DRENLUM-807796 format. One record per residue (C-alpha): x, y, z. Coordinates in steps of 0.5 Angstrom, whole numbers, plus 500, padded with zeros to 3 digits. Layout:
<fifis>
XYZ;...
</fifis>
This chain:
<fifis>
500500500;502507499;502513503;498519500;499526504;493530504;494538502;488542503;487550502;481554504;478558498;473562496;468556494;470552499;476547501;481545495;484538497;490535493;492528495;500527493;503520493;509519497;512514494;518512489;516514482;519509477;517514471;522519475;527514475;527513468;525520465;527525471;526531467;520530464;517528470;519534474;516538468;510534468;509536475;511543474;517543478;520548474;526550479;528543480;527541472;532547471;537545476;537538473;538540466;544544468;547539471;545534466;549539461;555539465;555532466;555531458;560536457;565534462;564527460;565528453;571534453;575532459;574525460;574522453;571515453;567516459;560514457;559509462;561513468;556519465;550514464;551512472;551519474;545520470;542514473;544516480;541523479;534520476;534516483;535522487;529525483;525519484;526519491;525526493;520528488;514527492;517531497;518537492;511536490;509537497;513543498;510546492;503546494;505549501;508555497;501555494;498556501;496549502;497545509;498538511;491536513;493528514;495522511;492516508;494509507;491506500;493502494;491507489;489514489;481513488;481508494;485514498;480519496;474515498;478513505;479521506;473524504;468518508;472519514;472527514;465528511;462526518;459532522;464536526;470533522;471539519;478541522;481547519;488545516;491551519;490549526;492542525;499542528;500534528;497530522;494523523;495517519;490512517;492508523;491514528;498515529;501522530;506525524;510531525;509536519;515536514;519542512;520544505;526541502;529542495;536540494;538539501;536547503;530548508;525553506;522553513;516551516;509554514;505554520;
</fifis>
């Protein structure tokens, strides 16, 4: 089962809710630049492009015949994007004034939506995400809020 982070923002028409899958992405491993662009992570895509061009230039100009090393470096970068990409997506939503409302464990996005909205559709369950200091998992365990991290740099917590 995968874990989905539920991001909510109060808007004029009600509550906007987005579920972000917090798991390894095999598409991001194979096509990291396309995955970043698809998820609108522009800064990370630009940095990846610059690093990729730099690796290609170093591999061709400085060390002739280093194609296997260049391919390995590209694979390592893809692995990093595949592992950290969901955290970058959560950070993007935090910068758009979304707050973490909780997490849901489910097999797929449809099941996660069903679990989240049936659990929070009961009267009196409408907690504001801005007032939630700790979120709860589906099992009821408390989870500490995460900070925004991009390439190892913390942008601070949004509370």
